BALOBA-1460 file (C-alpha; in Angstrom, 3 decimals):
// residues 301
<rec num="1" residu="x" x="255.708" y="7.941" z="112.802"/>
<rec num="2" residu="x" x="258.176" y="7.843" z="109.908"/>
<rec num="3" residu="x" x="257.117" y="11.126" z="108.235"/>
<rec num="4" residu="x" x="258.117" y="14.774" z="108.231"/>
<rec num="5" residu="x" x="256.393" y="16.369" z="111.266"/>
<rec num="6" residu="x" x="255.896" y="19.615" z="109.295"/>
<rec num="7" residu="x" x="253.830" y="17.713" z="106.703"/>
<rec num="8" residu="x" x="251.537" y="16.432" z="109.446"/>
<rec num="9" residu="x" x="251.386" y="19.450" z="111.742"/>
<rec num="10" residu="x" x="251.619" y="22.177" z="109.102"/>
<rec num="11" residu="x" x="253.787" y="25.307" z="109.088"/>
<rec num="12" residu="x" x="253.800" y="26.901" z="112.552"/>
<rec num="13" residu="x" x="251.588" y="24.011" z="113.753"/>
<rec num="14" residu="x" x="248.643" y="25.347" z="111.714"/>
<rec num="15" residu="x" x="246.986" y="21.916" z="111.605"/>
<rec num="16" residu="x" x="247.231" y="21.553" z="115.385"/>
<rec num="17" residu="x" x="245.522" y="24.921" z="115.773"/>
<rec num="18" residu="x" x="242.659" y="23.619" z="113.609"/>
<rec num="19" residu="x" x="242.384" y="20.490" z="115.775"/>
<rec num="20" residu="x" x="242.199" y="22.678" z="118.881"/>
<rec num="21" residu="x" x="238.967" y="24.192" z="117.513"/>
<rec num="22" residu="x" x="237.291" y="20.765" z="117.519"/>
<rec num="23" residu="x" x="238.853" y="18.827" z="120.418"/>
<rec num="24" residu="x" x="239.588" y="19.527" z="124.065"/>
<rec num="25" residu="x" x="242.588" y="17.202" z="124.108"/>
<rec num="26" residu="x" x="246.129" y="18.542" z="124.054"/>
<rec num="27" residu="x" x="248.125" y="16.845" z="121.311"/>
<rec num="28" residu="x" x="251.832" y="16.307" z="121.900"/>
<rec num="29" residu="x" x="254.115" y="15.182" z="119.070"/>
<rec num="30" residu="x" x="257.619" y="14.388" z="120.231"/>
<rec num="31" residu="x" x="260.382" y="12.027" z="119.119"/>
<rec num="32" residu="x" x="258.209" y="10.465" z="116.456"/>
<rec num="33" residu="x" x="255.375" y="9.670" z="118.877"/>
<rec num="34" residu="x" x="251.887" y="11.204" z="119.239"/>
<rec num="35" residu="x" x="250.230" y="11.509" z="122.649"/>
<rec num="36" residu="x" x="246.712" y="12.747" z="123.479"/>
<rec num="37" residu="x" x="246.047" y="14.387" z="126.842"/>
<rec num="38" residu="x" x="242.369" y="14.973" z="127.445"/>
<rec num="39" residu="x" x="238.897" y="13.390" z="127.605"/>
<rec num="40" residu="x" x="238.888" y="9.622" z="127.119"/>
<rec num="41" residu="x" x="235.922" y="9.900" z="124.702"/>
<rec num="42" residu="x" x="238.175" y="11.710" z="122.195"/>
<rec num="43" residu="x" x="241.045" y="9.209" z="122.209"/>
<rec num="44" residu="x" x="239.757" y="6.705" z="119.642"/>
<rec num="45" residu="x" x="238.541" y="9.408" z="117.236"/>
<rec num="46" residu="x" x="241.840" y="11.291" z="117.397"/>
<rec num="47" residu="x" x="243.794" y="8.078" z="116.868"/>
<rec num="48" residu="x" x="241.752" y="7.286" z="113.750"/>
<rec num="49" residu="x" x="242.083" y="10.874" z="112.515"/>
<rec num="50" residu="x" x="245.876" y="10.841" z="112.820"/>
<rec num="51" residu="x" x="245.996" y="7.430" z="111.166"/>
<rec num="52" residu="x" x="244.247" y="8.972" z="108.131"/>
<rec num="53" residu="x" x="246.424" y="12.075" z="108.104"/>
<rec num="54" residu="x" x="249.649" y="10.102" z="108.383"/>
<rec num="55" residu="x" x="248.524" y="7.886" z="105.487"/>
<rec num="56" residu="x" x="248.022" y="11.020" z="103.387"/>
<rec num="57" residu="x" x="251.496" y="12.300" z="104.337"/>
<rec num="58" residu="x" x="252.987" y="8.974" z="103.258"/>
<rec num="59" residu="x" x="251.325" y="9.496" z="99.874"/>
<rec num="60" residu="x" x="253.055" y="12.927" z="99.684"/>
<rec num="61" residu="x" x="249.834" y="14.895" z="99.985"/>
<rec num="62" residu="x" x="249.915" y="18.401" z="101.423"/>
<rec num="63" residu="x" x="248.044" y="18.451" z="104.737"/>
<rec num="64" residu="x" x="246.310" y="21.798" z="105.175"/>
<rec num="65" residu="x" x="244.001" y="23.026" z="107.960"/>
<rec num="66" residu="x" x="241.120" y="22.801" z="105.456"/>
<rec num="67" residu="x" x="241.900" y="19.143" z="104.759"/>
<rec num="68" residu="x" x="242.110" y="18.419" z="108.507"/>
<rec num="69" residu="x" x="238.696" y="20.030" z="109.027"/>
<rec num="70" residu="x" x="237.258" y="18.007" z="106.137"/>
<rec num="71" residu="x" x="238.539" y="14.766" z="107.671"/>
<rec num="72" residu="x" x="237.026" y="15.724" z="111.028"/>
<rec num="73" residu="x" x="233.685" y="16.450" z="109.344"/>
<rec num="74" residu="x" x="233.664" y="13.082" z="107.617"/>
<rec num="75" residu="x" x="234.506" y="11.197" z="110.815"/>
<rec num="76" residu="x" x="231.632" y="12.863" z="112.631"/>
<rec num="77" residu="x" x="229.158" y="11.699" z="109.960"/>
<rec num="78" residu="x" x="228.924" y="7.982" z="110.574"/>
<rec num="79" residu="x" x="227.628" y="5.769" z="107.764"/>
<rec num="80" residu="x" x="229.143" y="8.038" z="105.131"/>
<rec num="81" residu="x" x="230.426" y="6.258" z="102.023"/>
<rec num="82" residu="x" x="234.121" y="6.061" z="101.161"/>
<rec num="83" residu="x" x="235.789" y="9.379" z="100.531"/>
<rec num="84" residu="x" x="236.567" y="10.276" z="96.933"/>
<rec num="85" residu="x" x="239.841" y="12.118" z="96.443"/>
<rec num="86" residu="x" x="240.370" y="14.078" z="93.243"/>
<rec num="87" residu="x" x="243.968" y="14.513" z="92.144"/>
<rec num="88" residu="x" x="244.763" y="17.290" z="89.704"/>
<rec num="89" residu="x" x="248.221" y="18.379" z="88.487"/>
<rec num="90" residu="x" x="248.456" y="21.251" z="90.965"/>
<rec num="91" residu="x" x="246.506" y="20.042" z="93.990"/>
<rec num="92" residu="x" x="244.489" y="17.305" z="95.635"/>
<rec num="93" residu="x" x="240.798" y="18.169" z="96.021"/>
<rec num="94" residu="x" x="238.533" y="16.505" z="98.574"/>
<rec num="95" residu="x" x="234.940" y="16.956" z="99.677"/>
<rec num="96" residu="x" x="234.608" y="19.098" z="102.775"/>
<rec num="97" residu="x" x="230.953" y="18.376" z="103.605"/>
<rec num="98" residu="x" x="228.652" y="15.336" z="103.287"/>
<rec num="99" residu="x" x="226.722" y="17.026" z="100.466"/>
<rec num="100" residu="x" x="229.952" y="17.630" z="98.544"/>
<rec num="101" residu="x" x="230.831" y="13.956" z="98.993"/>
<rec num="102" residu="x" x="227.398" y="12.922" z="97.707"/>
<rec num="103" residu="x" x="227.917" y="15.264" z="94.744"/>
<rec num="104" residu="x" x="231.226" y="13.603" z="93.810"/>
<rec num="105" residu="x" x="229.615" y="10.173" z="94.124"/>
<rec num="106" residu="x" x="226.780" y="11.352" z="91.867"/>
<rec num="107" residu="x" x="229.229" y="12.549" z="89.194"/>
<rec num="108" residu="x" x="231.044" y="9.220" z="89.327"/>
<rec num="109" residu="x" x="227.882" y="7.182" z="88.758"/>
<rec num="110" residu="x" x="225.596" y="9.329" z="86.553"/>
<rec num="111" residu="x" x="225.782" y="10.816" z="83.063"/>
<rec num="112" residu="x" x="223.962" y="14.045" z="83.970"/>
<rec num="113" residu="x" x="224.229" y="15.719" z="87.376"/>
<rec num="114" residu="x" x="222.513" y="18.922" z="88.504"/>
<rec num="115" residu="x" x="224.155" y="20.760" z="91.407"/>
<rec num="116" residu="x" x="221.794" y="23.309" z="92.930"/>
<rec num="117" residu="x" x="222.608" y="25.529" z="95.881"/>
<rec num="118" residu="x" x="224.037" y="28.839" z="97.110"/>
<rec num="119" residu="x" x="227.320" y="30.439" z="96.146"/>
<rec num="120" residu="x" x="230.489" y="29.175" z="97.792"/>
<rec num="121" residu="x" x="229.426" y="25.534" z="98.130"/>
<rec num="122" residu="x" x="231.975" y="24.216" z="95.613"/>
<rec num="123" residu="x" x="229.517" y="23.233" z="92.883"/>
<rec num="124" residu="x" x="231.580" y="24.523" z="89.964"/>
<rec num="125" residu="x" x="234.986" y="23.989" z="91.548"/>
<rec num="126" residu="x" x="234.398" y="20.294" z="92.218"/>
<rec num="127" residu="x" x="232.908" y="19.812" z="88.753"/>
<rec num="128" residu="x" x="236.002" y="21.301" z="87.121"/>
<rec num="129" residu="x" x="238.246" y="19.197" z="89.382"/>
<rec num="130" residu="x" x="236.555" y="15.954" z="88.327"/>
<rec num="131" residu="x" x="236.822" y="16.969" z="84.672"/>
<rec num="132" residu="x" x="240.526" y="17.802" z="84.967"/>
<rec num="133" residu="x" x="241.235" y="14.496" z="86.713"/>
<rec num="134" residu="x" x="239.332" y="12.596" z="84.006"/>
<rec num="135" residu="x" x="241.292" y="14.407" z="81.277"/>
<rec num="136" residu="x" x="244.706" y="13.824" z="82.863"/>
<rec num="137" residu="x" x="243.932" y="10.145" z="83.528"/>
<rec num="138" residu="x" x="242.719" y="9.601" z="79.947"/>
<rec num="139" residu="x" x="239.114" y="8.806" z="80.868"/>
<rec num="140" residu="x" x="237.913" y="11.690" z="78.714"/>
<rec num="141" residu="x" x="239.337" y="13.527" z="75.724"/>
<rec num="142" residu="x" x="237.848" y="16.995" z="76.138"/>
<rec num="143" residu="x" x="236.540" y="19.456" z="78.698"/>
<rec num="144" residu="x" x="233.785" y="21.869" z="77.687"/>
<rec num="145" residu="x" x="233.070" y="24.713" z="80.116"/>
<rec num="146" residu="x" x="230.191" y="27.029" z="79.340"/>
<rec num="147" residu="x" x="227.968" y="29.698" z="80.841"/>
<rec num="148" residu="x" x="225.016" y="31.742" z="79.589"/>
<rec num="149" residu="x" x="226.041" y="35.344" z="78.884"/>
<rec num="150" residu="x" x="223.201" y="37.140" z="80.635"/>
<rec num="151" residu="x" x="223.166" y="40.893" z="80.179"/>
<rec num="152" residu="x" x="223.049" y="42.918" z="83.383"/>
<rec num="153" residu="x" x="221.889" y="46.430" z="82.616"/>
<rec num="154" residu="x" x="223.948" y="46.869" z="79.437"/>
<rec num="155" residu="x" x="223.676" y="45.286" z="76.016"/>
<rec num="156" residu="x" x="226.553" y="43.069" z="74.915"/>
<rec num="157" residu="x" x="226.462" y="44.914" z="71.606"/>
<rec num="158" residu="x" x="227.273" y="48.113" z="73.480"/>
<rec num="159" residu="x" x="230.512" y="46.692" z="74.900"/>
<rec num="160" residu="x" x="233.755" y="47.153" z="72.907"/>
<rec num="161" residu="x" x="235.730" y="44.331" z="71.290"/>
<rec num="162" residu="x" x="235.023" y="41.069" z="69.510"/>
<rec num="163" residu="x" x="232.267" y="38.729" z="70.648"/>
<rec num="164" residu="x" x="234.860" y="36.605" z="72.498"/>
<rec num="165" residu="x" x="236.191" y="39.685" z="74.285"/>
<rec num="166" residu="x" x="232.626" y="40.609" z="75.258"/>
<rec num="167" residu="x" x="231.754" y="37.227" z="76.778"/>
<rec num="168" residu="x" x="235.131" y="36.396" z="78.387"/>
<rec num="169" residu="x" x="234.292" y="38.303" z="81.610"/>
<rec num="170" residu="x" x="231.302" y="35.971" z="82.093"/>
<rec num="171" residu="x" x="233.645" y="32.980" z="81.803"/>
<rec num="172" residu="x" x="236.384" y="34.241" z="84.144"/>
<rec num="173" residu="x" x="235.344" y="32.040" z="87.144"/>
<rec num="174" residu="x" x="235.789" y="28.958" z="84.952"/>
<rec num="175" residu="x" x="239.289" y="30.056" z="83.930"/>
<rec num="176" residu="x" x="240.112" y="30.697" z="87.599"/>
<rec num="177" residu="x" x="239.139" y="27.140" z="88.556"/>
<rec num="178" residu="x" x="241.247" y="25.689" z="85.729"/>
<rec num="179" residu="x" x="244.297" y="27.765" z="86.671"/>
<rec num="180" residu="x" x="243.952" y="26.584" z="90.273"/>
<rec num="181" residu="x" x="244.286" y="22.945" z="89.182"/>
<rec num="182" residu="x" x="246.703" y="23.037" z="86.251"/>
<rec num="183" residu="x" x="249.730" y="25.214" z="85.379"/>
<rec num="184" residu="x" x="248.613" y="28.279" z="83.435"/>
<rec num="185" residu="x" x="250.889" y="27.481" z="80.478"/>
<rec num="186" residu="x" x="249.401" y="23.997" z="80.225"/>
<rec num="187" residu="x" x="245.834" y="25.307" z="80.368"/>
<rec num="188" residu="x" x="246.555" y="27.832" z="77.620"/>
<rec num="189" residu="x" x="248.131" y="25.136" z="75.442"/>
<rec num="190" residu="x" x="245.164" y="22.804" z="75.907"/>
<rec num="191" residu="x" x="242.793" y="25.653" z="75.049"/>
<rec num="192" residu="x" x="244.774" y="26.395" z="71.896"/>
<rec num="193" residu="x" x="244.575" y="22.693" z="70.973"/>
<rec num="194" residu="x" x="240.809" y="22.777" z="71.728"/>
<rec num="195" residu="x" x="241.198" y="19.981" z="74.266"/>
<rec num="196" residu="x" x="239.735" y="22.432" z="76.782"/>
<rec num="197" residu="x" x="237.059" y="24.798" z="75.525"/>
<rec num="198" residu="x" x="235.676" y="27.698" z="77.528"/>
<rec num="199" residu="x" x="232.817" y="29.287" z="75.642"/>
<rec num="200" residu="x" x="229.478" y="31.045" z="75.976"/>
<rec num="201" residu="x" x="226.446" y="28.795" z="75.783"/>
<rec num="202" residu="x" x="225.519" y="30.181" z="72.371"/>
<rec num="203" residu="x" x="228.472" y="28.287" z="70.856"/>
<rec num="204" residu="x" x="227.005" y="24.898" z="71.852"/>
<rec num="205" residu="x" x="224.136" y="24.870" z="69.372"/>
<rec num="206" residu="x" x="224.305" y="22.207" z="66.649"/>
<rec num="207" residu="x" x="227.179" y="20.265" z="68.216"/>
<rec num="208" residu="x" x="227.540" y="16.731" z="69.594"/>
<rec num="209" residu="x" x="229.874" y="16.475" z="72.582"/>
<rec num="210" residu="x" x="231.363" y="12.961" z="72.635"/>
<rec num="211" residu="x" x="234.191" y="11.761" z="74.914"/>
<rec num="212" residu="x" x="233.797" y="14.953" z="76.920"/>
<rec num="213" residu="x" x="233.014" y="16.445" z="80.314"/>
<rec num="214" residu="x" x="230.578" y="19.289" z="79.612"/>
<rec num="215" residu="x" x="229.984" y="21.710" z="82.492"/>
<rec num="216" residu="x" x="227.225" y="24.327" z="82.354"/>
<rec num="217" residu="x" x="227.740" y="26.938" z="85.059"/>
<rec num="218" residu="x" x="225.246" y="29.590" z="86.297"/>
<rec num="219" residu="x" x="222.495" y="27.479" z="84.746"/>
<rec num="220" residu="x" x="219.754" y="29.340" z="86.623"/>
<rec num="221" residu="x" x="220.136" y="31.975" z="83.892"/>
<rec num="222" residu="x" x="219.337" y="29.620" z="81.019"/>
<rec num="223" residu="x" x="215.965" y="29.524" z="79.344"/>
<rec num="224" residu="x" x="214.076" y="26.276" z="78.862"/>
<rec num="225" residu="x" x="215.180" y="26.123" z="75.221"/>
<rec num="226" residu="x" x="218.837" y="26.727" z="76.124"/>
<rec num="227" residu="x" x="218.783" y="24.029" z="78.803"/>
<rec num="228" residu="x" x="217.263" y="21.483" z="76.431"/>
<rec num="229" residu="x" x="219.776" y="22.461" z="73.748"/>
<rec num="230" residu="x" x="222.716" y="21.920" z="76.119"/>
<rec num="231" residu="x" x="221.543" y="18.591" z="77.532"/>
<rec num="232" residu="x" x="220.812" y="17.161" z="74.099"/>
<rec num="233" residu="x" x="224.409" y="17.916" z="72.965"/>
<rec num="234" residu="x" x="225.590" y="14.964" z="75.064"/>
<rec num="235" residu="x" x="227.252" y="12.226" z="73.006"/>
<rec num="236" residu="x" x="228.803" y="8.835" z="73.752"/>
<rec num="237" residu="x" x="231.143" y="8.472" z="76.751"/>
<rec num="238" residu="x" x="230.295" y="11.945" z="78.022"/>
<rec num="239" residu="x" x="229.045" y="13.578" z="81.198"/>
<rec num="240" residu="x" x="227.097" y="16.784" z="81.682"/>
<rec num="241" residu="x" x="227.344" y="18.665" z="84.986"/>
<rec num="242" residu="x" x="224.926" y="21.559" z="85.445"/>
<rec num="243" residu="x" x="225.429" y="23.990" z="88.324"/>
<rec num="244" residu="x" x="223.362" y="26.912" z="89.508"/>
<rec num="245" residu="x" x="221.703" y="28.849" z="92.309"/>
<rec num="246" residu="x" x="217.957" y="29.251" z="91.822"/>
<rec num="247" residu="x" x="217.896" y="32.165" z="94.304"/>
<rec num="248" residu="x" x="220.058" y="34.252" z="91.941"/>
<rec num="249" residu="x" x="218.133" y="34.246" z="88.654"/>
<rec num="250" residu="x" x="218.979" y="37.271" z="86.484"/>
<rec num="251" residu="x" x="216.469" y="36.592" z="83.723"/>
<rec num="252" residu="x" x="213.807" y="39.201" z="82.989"/>
<rec num="253" residu="x" x="211.233" y="36.515" z="83.838"/>
<rec num="254" residu="x" x="212.685" y="34.463" z="86.724"/>
<rec num="255" residu="x" x="209.946" y="31.824" z="86.445"/>
<rec num="256" residu="x" x="211.273" y="30.950" z="82.965"/>
<rec num="257" residu="x" x="214.576" y="29.547" z="84.287"/>
<rec num="258" residu="x" x="215.600" y="26.381" z="82.458"/>
<rec num="259" residu="x" x="217.297" y="25.066" z="85.620"/>
<rec num="260" residu="x" x="214.122" y="25.324" z="87.703"/>
<rec num="261" residu="x" x="212.186" y="23.494" z="85.007"/>
<rec num="262" residu="x" x="214.838" y="20.790" z="84.519"/>
<rec num="263" residu="x" x="215.036" y="20.095" z="88.248"/>
<rec num="264" residu="x" x="211.362" y="19.131" z="88.247"/>
<rec num="265" residu="x" x="211.165" y="17.594" z="84.801"/>
<rec num="266" residu="x" x="214.235" y="15.333" z="84.773"/>
<rec num="267" residu="x" x="214.985" y="14.262" z="88.335"/>
<rec num="268" residu="x" x="213.179" y="10.909" z="87.967"/>
<rec num="269" residu="x" x="215.000" y="9.919" z="84.756"/>
<rec num="270" residu="x" x="217.565" y="7.132" z="85.091"/>
<rec num="271" residu="x" x="221.101" y="8.460" z="84.665"/>
<rec num="272" residu="x" x="220.141" y="11.928" z="85.927"/>
<rec num="273" residu="x" x="220.729" y="12.973" z="89.541"/>
<rec num="274" residu="x" x="220.107" y="16.229" z="91.390"/>
<rec num="275" residu="x" x="222.575" y="17.170" z="94.158"/>
<rec num="276" residu="x" x="221.402" y="19.901" z="96.499"/>
<rec num="277" residu="x" x="223.498" y="22.180" z="98.697"/>
<rec num="278" residu="x" x="222.601" y="24.470" z="101.609"/>
<rec num="279" residu="x" x="224.321" y="27.263" z="103.499"/>
<rec num="280" residu="x" x="225.949" y="24.566" z="105.669"/>
<rec num="281" residu="x" x="228.026" y="23.571" z="102.628"/>
<rec num="282" residu="x" x="229.472" y="27.051" z="102.102"/>
<rec num="283" residu="x" x="233.255" y="26.812" z="102.393"/>
<rec num="284" residu="x" x="233.915" y="30.529" z="102.250"/>
<rec num="285" residu="x" x="234.293" y="32.618" z="105.436"/>
<rec num="286" residu="x" x="231.456" y="32.140" z="107.992"/>
<rec num="287" residu="x" x="230.201" y="35.655" z="107.252"/>
<rec num="288" residu="x" x="229.209" y="34.492" z="103.740"/>
<rec num="289" residu="x" x="227.093" y="31.694" z="105.237"/>
<rec num="290" residu="x" x="225.330" y="34.174" z="107.501"/>
<rec num="291" residu="x" x="224.601" y="36.491" z="104.557"/>
<rec num="292" residu="x" x="223.194" y="33.584" z="102.519"/>
<rec num="293" residu="x" x="220.985" y="32.529" z="105.447"/>
<rec num="294" residu="x" x="219.636" y="36.078" z="105.818"/>
<rec num="295" residu="x" x="218.669" y="36.259" z="102.135"/>
<rec num="296" residu="x" x="217.103" y="32.786" z="102.209"/>
<rec num="297" residu="x" x="214.924" y="33.855" z="105.136"/>
<rec num="298" residu="x" x="213.845" y="36.898" z="103.152"/>
<rec num="299" residu="x" x="212.786" y="34.738" z="100.175"/>
<rec num="300" residu="x" x="210.894" y="32.351" z="102.489"/>
<rec num="301" residu="x" x="208.903" y="35.182" z="104.119"/>
């Protein structure tokens, strides 16, 4: 095998426990050899799975139960295109569902990508990961992360502090994604140097975003005018990724959502692609998926 067994099997055999959820075979790893004891129909698939996992170990990747489950999912979806792996300074990010894989492929081959679906499907997280990888590799010079600051019951003017202090809570999920992929000190330095900018959507007006990855999060809460303003900021050698959940519109008039309009208006334009997610793509605990399904049924009735 030629690798550290702990890398492959995980601490306390955590990766083997994940495999036991999907296969009937008993997997024995001893003296550098792997043996499968179980149904013959599983032998070839398990052999291919371990071949992939061992290759990742040889590249010094951390093999987690989540990664194992993602590899299993991909193997069970025949005809799926090659897997895109995103490498950021702190972690390696991979698609965990076919729709996530299609999303990453869309980002790689289109200038504007809309990601529409429920919470927990990785829309924003994967977008930030691709932007960080592009920045570190030199394929882009800036990352722009933005969200609309939609008031929920209280006026922003009522809240204490400067305008930045008032809108920062809206932007916290974007900071969290950045800190998960890069050391905090490095993120703060890049923000100070304006290489990474995290700002409310209002700050985008009148600008041209060239050599940049521009990510608009929670886009279901934009108006038509705001959506058009953001998309027309795009300059040369730039990408725009727009994420949102059209079942969670907080606008006073939900039918005025700029994301809903853009989905219909722009999906046939060359260079624009819409990626859609469902509750099956939720990578949070199963209970979250069940809650999402219950609410979707309510909206359908």
